[in-house]
Backbone as ProteinMPNN parsed JSONL, in Angstrom:
{"seq_chain_A": "MILVFKHFFYRNYVGLSLWPFIILKEGSLKTDEVLINHERIHLKQQRELFILPFYLLYFTEWLLRTLLYLNSYRAYQNISFEREAYANEDDKEYLARRKPYSFLNYLVR", "coords_chain_A": {"N_chain_A": [[103.613, 37.888, 130.512], [104.22, 36.678, 133.712], [104.611, 37.941, 136.924], [105.706, 37.874, 140.35], [104.972, 39.571, 143.259], [104.974, 39.868, 146.501], [104.42, 41.889, 148.384], [103.002, 43.891, 147.196], [100.32, 44.252, 147.114], [97.072, 45.372, 148.157], [95.015, 44.664, 150.856], [92.621, 42.221, 150.139], [93.288, 41.792, 147.5], [94.76, 39.941, 144.882], [95.83, 39.765, 142.366], [96.92, 41.556, 139.444], [96.889, 43.445, 136.467], [99.259, 45.001, 134.635], [100.124, 46.36, 131.831], [102.805, 44.971, 130.091], [102.378, 42.921, 131.88], [101.271, 40.383, 134.189], [100.727, 40.586, 137.497], [101.171, 38.897, 140.466], [100.216, 38.056, 143.834], [101.189, 35.801, 145.122], [103.285, 33.034, 144.266], [102.016, 30.578, 143.962], [99.606, 31.205, 142.839], [99.89, 31.209, 140.135], [98.903, 28.95, 138.984], [96.213, 29.236, 139.093], [93.715, 29.136, 137.088], [91.357, 30.594, 136.577], [91.812, 33.121, 137.75], [94.084, 33.913, 136.245], [92.944, 33.994, 133.685], [91.075, 36.052, 134.093], [92.84, 38.209, 134.49], [94.098, 38.208, 132.006], [92.008, 39.0, 130.386], [91.879, 41.652, 131.154], [94.371, 42.492, 130.141], [93.854, 42.315, 127.416], [91.851, 44.263, 127.176], [93.365, 46.512, 127.859], [95.234, 46.565, 125.772], [93.594, 46.981, 123.496], [92.733, 49.552, 123.944], [94.979, 51.001, 123.712], [96.617, 51.155, 125.955], [97.445, 53.5, 127.86], [95.016, 55.151, 127.704], [93.25, 53.215, 128.694], [93.934, 53.027, 131.45], [93.348, 55.638, 132.248], [90.566, 55.775, 131.732], [89.717, 53.69, 133.391], [90.422, 54.63, 135.981], [88.91, 57.01, 136.033], [86.286, 56.023, 135.784], [86.172, 54.499, 138.13], [86.433, 56.539, 140.042], [84.119, 58.134, 139.547], [82.12, 56.229, 140.093], [82.698, 55.705, 142.756], [81.945, 58.108, 143.915], [79.24, 57.951, 143.306], [78.343, 55.579, 144.637], [79.427, 55.912, 147.126], [81.299, 54.225, 148.188], [84.256, 52.7, 147.875], [85.061, 50.067, 147.284], [82.733, 48.849, 146.293], [82.44, 50.477, 144.096], [84.725, 49.718, 142.612], [83.983, 47.043, 142.023], [82.005, 47.521, 140.181], [83.075, 48.729, 137.967], [83.231, 48.903, 134.488], [85.215, 47.449, 133.1], [86.037, 45.605, 135.027], [83.635, 44.284, 135.516], [83.199, 42.988, 133.053], [85.442, 41.28, 133.055], [85.048, 39.73, 135.414], [82.586, 38.531, 134.795], [83.26, 36.792, 132.775], [85.471, 35.294, 133.461], [85.523, 32.577, 134.075], [85.269, 31.305, 131.674], [87.186, 29.764, 129.498], [87.437, 30.028, 126.777], [86.654, 32.557, 126.141], [88.278, 34.834, 125.418], [89.069, 34.164, 122.845], [86.813, 34.487, 121.303], [85.906, 36.966, 121.905], [84.628, 40.161, 121.189], [85.931, 43.278, 119.966], [86.14, 45.981, 122.296], [84.271, 45.046, 124.113], [83.819, 45.558, 126.77], [82.213, 47.761, 126.861], [79.63, 46.851, 126.834], [79.142, 46.44, 129.461], [79.067, 48.813, 130.715], [76.789, 50.271, 131.473], [74.339, 49.538, 133.807]], "CA_chain_A": [[104.612, 37.498, 131.475], [103.688, 36.682, 135.063], [105.565, 38.287, 137.97], [105.186, 37.713, 141.709], [105.399, 40.565, 144.243], [104.146, 39.575, 147.671], [104.076, 43.064, 149.181], [102.504, 44.895, 146.252], [98.863, 44.253, 147.084], [96.253, 45.938, 149.221], [93.956, 43.812, 151.403], [92.29, 40.923, 149.553], [93.657, 41.717, 146.091], [95.816, 38.943, 144.667], [96.336, 39.845, 141.006], [96.836, 42.855, 138.802], [97.463, 43.496, 135.122], [99.9, 46.251, 134.218], [100.641, 45.992, 130.528], [102.345, 43.689, 129.566], [102.594, 41.946, 132.941], [100.305, 39.977, 135.2], [101.452, 40.587, 138.759], [100.448, 38.094, 141.441], [100.642, 38.169, 145.225], [101.906, 34.58, 145.498], [103.65, 32.169, 143.151], [101.039, 29.497, 143.816], [98.462, 31.69, 142.047], [100.164, 31.0, 138.706], [98.099, 27.808, 138.52], [94.794, 29.582, 139.212], [93.302, 29.426, 135.708], [90.31, 31.622, 136.57], [92.487, 34.392, 138.012], [94.924, 34.247, 135.087], [92.035, 34.379, 132.602], [90.565, 37.371, 134.47], [93.892, 39.195, 134.222], [94.308, 38.258, 130.544], [90.933, 39.836, 129.84], [92.331, 43.038, 131.353], [95.443, 42.79, 129.188], [93.195, 42.532, 126.115], [91.218, 45.583, 127.273], [94.434, 47.518, 127.844], [95.814, 46.591, 124.431], [92.673, 47.574, 122.515], [92.617, 50.987, 124.223], [96.331, 51.551, 123.605], [97.185, 51.13, 127.299], [97.239, 54.672, 128.706], [93.589, 55.478, 127.838], [92.613, 52.233, 129.578], [94.146, 53.427, 132.844], [92.598, 56.884, 132.48], [89.145, 55.427, 131.81], [89.532, 52.855, 134.579], [90.454, 55.495, 137.156], [87.77, 57.928, 135.958], [85.073, 55.274, 136.099], [86.23, 54.168, 139.559], [86.181, 57.775, 140.79], [82.701, 58.483, 139.415], [81.317, 55.232, 140.801], [82.919, 55.913, 144.184], [81.053, 59.213, 144.287], [77.87, 57.469, 143.181], [78.038, 54.563, 145.644], [80.059, 56.275, 148.402], [81.962, 53.012, 148.646], [85.28, 52.468, 146.849], [85.089, 48.661, 146.859], [81.563, 48.65, 145.422], [82.779, 51.166, 142.847], [85.647, 48.819, 141.902], [83.222, 45.895, 141.52], [81.1, 47.941, 139.12], [83.791, 49.284, 136.813], [82.87, 48.086, 133.319], [86.317, 46.529, 132.8], [85.976, 44.536, 136.022], [82.408, 43.52, 135.307], [83.437, 42.081, 131.931], [86.401, 40.253, 133.451], [84.419, 38.809, 136.371], [81.506, 37.788, 134.141], [83.792, 35.836, 131.797], [86.727, 34.693, 133.914], [85.41, 31.113, 134.098], [85.161, 30.838, 130.297], [88.535, 29.71, 128.925], [87.371, 30.36, 125.347], [86.105, 33.904, 125.981], [89.168, 35.74, 124.679], [89.126, 33.757, 121.437], [85.624, 34.965, 120.589], [85.561, 38.308, 122.402], [84.619, 41.241, 120.208], [86.593, 44.482, 120.481], [85.407, 46.941, 123.128], [83.164, 44.359, 124.776], [83.582, 46.146, 128.092], [81.138, 48.756, 126.741], [78.364, 46.184, 127.168], [79.028, 46.39, 130.91], [79.19, 50.179, 131.202], [75.538, 50.685, 132.096], [73.606, 48.419, 134.394]], "C_chain_A": [[104.03, 37.664, 132.88], [104.813, 36.942, 136.063], [104.906, 38.087, 139.33], [105.832, 38.768, 142.606], [104.483, 40.446, 145.446], [103.65, 40.824, 148.396], [103.496, 44.21, 148.346], [101.006, 45.145, 146.41], [98.217, 44.764, 148.354], [95.158, 44.953, 149.591], [93.826, 42.471, 150.693], [92.709, 40.775, 148.096], [94.84, 40.772, 145.907], [96.425, 39.003, 143.27], [96.08, 41.208, 140.404], [97.475, 42.759, 137.424], [97.984, 44.897, 134.854], [100.655, 45.919, 132.945], [102.156, 45.996, 130.52], [102.423, 42.56, 130.602], [101.315, 41.599, 133.694], [101.125, 39.851, 136.473], [100.586, 39.879, 139.796], [101.053, 38.258, 142.831], [101.488, 36.977, 145.661], [102.173, 33.724, 144.262], [102.656, 31.056, 142.904], [99.831, 29.911, 142.97], [98.684, 31.528, 140.544], [99.333, 29.859, 138.138], [96.604, 28.064, 138.616], [94.289, 30.053, 137.843], [92.255, 30.533, 135.619], [90.939, 32.997, 136.775], [93.327, 34.827, 136.809], [94.058, 34.669, 133.901], [91.459, 35.772, 132.855], [91.6, 38.447, 134.115], [94.217, 39.293, 132.726], [93.215, 39.063, 129.851], [91.317, 41.301, 130.003], [93.457, 43.407, 130.393], [94.868, 43.065, 127.799], [92.522, 43.909, 126.085], [92.268, 46.687, 127.165], [95.005, 47.684, 126.441], [94.879, 47.284, 123.439], [92.465, 49.069, 122.743], [93.979, 51.682, 124.213], [96.896, 51.941, 124.973], [96.867, 52.366, 128.146], [95.766, 55.082, 128.812], [92.827, 54.476, 128.712], [92.726, 52.684, 131.031], [93.401, 54.711, 133.184], [91.098, 56.609, 132.621], [88.837, 54.612, 133.061], [89.455, 53.728, 135.829], [89.258, 56.443, 137.177], [86.476, 57.217, 136.32], [85.038, 54.896, 137.583], [85.887, 55.395, 140.409], [84.702, 58.166, 140.748], [81.804, 57.505, 140.176], [81.53, 55.313, 142.321], [82.041, 57.048, 144.688], [79.585, 58.789, 144.261], [77.483, 56.541, 144.331], [78.528, 54.93, 147.045], [80.743, 55.078, 149.049], [82.97, 52.617, 147.57], [85.33, 51.013, 146.378], [83.904, 48.342, 145.953], [81.792, 49.319, 144.072], [83.69, 50.287, 141.993], [84.885, 47.66, 141.269], [82.349, 46.253, 140.328], [81.765, 48.674, 137.965], [83.536, 48.353, 135.63], [83.963, 47.07, 132.976], [86.299, 45.335, 133.757], [84.734, 43.666, 135.821], [82.567, 42.543, 134.147], [84.366, 40.942, 132.356], [85.786, 39.251, 134.422], [83.342, 37.948, 135.702], [82.034, 36.667, 133.244], [85.056, 35.107, 132.238], [86.701, 33.169, 133.936], [85.415, 30.49, 132.701], [86.536, 30.894, 129.618], [88.565, 30.121, 127.454], [86.932, 31.799, 125.086], [86.999, 34.801, 125.132], [89.241, 35.418, 123.196], [87.936, 34.294, 120.636], [85.183, 36.376, 121.002], [85.647, 39.333, 121.287], [85.299, 42.469, 120.803], [85.622, 45.379, 121.258], [84.186, 46.321, 123.816], [82.852, 44.903, 126.166], [82.461, 47.18, 128.053], [79.766, 48.16, 127.049], [78.1, 46.167, 128.665], [79.065, 47.792, 131.537], [77.955, 50.635, 131.971], [74.832, 49.458, 132.627], [72.195, 48.398, 133.932]], "O_chain_A": [[103.417, 38.687, 133.185], [105.836, 36.256, 136.054], [103.681, 38.126, 139.441], [107.055, 38.857, 142.707], [103.334, 40.885, 145.399], [102.559, 40.808, 148.968], [103.51, 45.365, 148.77], [100.483, 46.135, 145.899], [98.738, 44.61, 149.458], [94.446, 44.46, 148.715], [94.772, 41.684, 150.642], [92.499, 39.712, 147.512], [95.798, 40.801, 146.679], [97.44, 38.354, 143.016], [95.155, 41.92, 140.795], [98.481, 42.072, 137.241], [97.22, 45.863, 134.851], [101.702, 45.274, 132.983], [102.745, 46.996, 130.931], [102.523, 41.387, 130.243], [100.403, 42.417, 133.816], [102.099, 39.1, 136.523], [99.417, 40.219, 139.981], [102.237, 38.556, 142.983], [102.4, 37.125, 146.475], [101.372, 33.702, 143.328], [102.467, 30.632, 141.764], [99.117, 29.056, 142.445], [97.747, 31.697, 139.764], [99.087, 29.813, 136.933], [95.806, 27.198, 138.257], [94.424, 31.225, 137.492], [92.273, 31.326, 134.677], [90.626, 33.935, 136.043], [93.278, 35.989, 136.407], [94.408, 35.608, 133.186], [91.366, 36.581, 131.932], [91.265, 39.468, 133.514], [94.575, 40.367, 132.244], [93.468, 39.729, 128.847], [91.106, 42.104, 129.094], [93.49, 44.527, 129.883], [95.347, 43.95, 127.091], [92.613, 44.63, 125.091], [92.071, 47.676, 126.46], [95.232, 48.803, 125.98], [95.332, 48.092, 122.628], [92.059, 49.78, 121.823], [94.103, 52.823, 124.657], [97.58, 52.957, 125.101], [96.072, 52.265, 129.079], [95.298, 55.341, 129.921], [91.869, 54.847, 129.391], [91.732, 52.718, 131.756], [92.881, 54.853, 134.29], [90.443, 57.143, 133.516], [87.813, 54.825, 133.711], [88.538, 53.587, 136.638], [88.658, 56.656, 138.231], [85.662, 57.747, 137.076], [83.985, 54.967, 138.216], [85.137, 55.293, 141.381], [84.107, 58.489, 141.776], [80.842, 57.915, 140.825], [80.612, 55.013, 143.085], [81.458, 56.954, 145.768], [78.79, 59.219, 145.096], [76.419, 56.7, 144.929], [78.099, 54.335, 148.033], [80.768, 54.932, 150.271], [82.577, 52.239, 146.466], [85.61, 50.75, 145.209], [84.058, 47.64, 144.953], [81.389, 48.795, 143.033], [83.459, 50.128, 140.794], [85.115, 47.329, 140.106], [81.989, 45.377, 139.542], [81.08, 49.185, 137.079], [83.621, 47.134, 135.775], [83.653, 45.94, 132.598], [86.519, 44.197, 133.345], [84.8, 42.444, 135.948], [82.125, 41.397, 134.237], [84.106, 39.778, 132.053], [85.982, 38.046, 134.269], [83.21, 36.766, 136.017], [81.323, 35.696, 132.985], [85.647, 34.371, 131.448], [87.75, 32.534, 133.828], [85.551, 29.274, 132.566], [86.986, 31.966, 129.213], [89.612, 30.519, 126.944], [86.847, 32.217, 123.931], [86.512, 35.461, 124.215], [89.452, 36.313, 122.378], [88.047, 34.527, 119.432], [84.192, 36.898, 120.49], [86.62, 39.368, 120.533], [85.249, 42.678, 122.016], [84.448, 45.506, 120.911], [83.192, 47.003, 124.066], [81.745, 44.726, 126.674], [81.829, 47.454, 129.073], [78.853, 48.868, 127.473], [76.977, 45.912, 129.099], [79.092, 47.924, 132.761], [78.066, 51.305, 132.998], [74.749, 48.442, 131.938], [71.429, 47.519, 134.328]]}, "name": "protein", "num_of_chains": 1, "seq": "MILVFKHFFYRNYVGLSLWPFIILKEGSLKTDEVLINHERIHLKQQRELFILPFYLLYFTEWLLRTLLYLNSYRAYQNISFEREAYANEDDKEYLARRKPYSFLNYLVR"}
């Protein structure tokens, strides 16, 4: 289910997945197939980790990478969940063939 909340987002962020919702900054983004696919990849990640562990791992990885890079945005870009989603957001068929826990392939650079 896709929801729109204009005042929910920080800076340049335009989409977010909070199980079971995709939350967008603007209604016009509902037609952005790449963004929606990116967020659906996150929903799949959340589901396979039974939701709460996903958020714990996401935050922990972001925190550790922030300490490593001393830059929170660079840390965000290098979270394994984000790396998988960004690497495959253009591929409309990715979710159909994605293997469980594929984000682990993006954990280490």
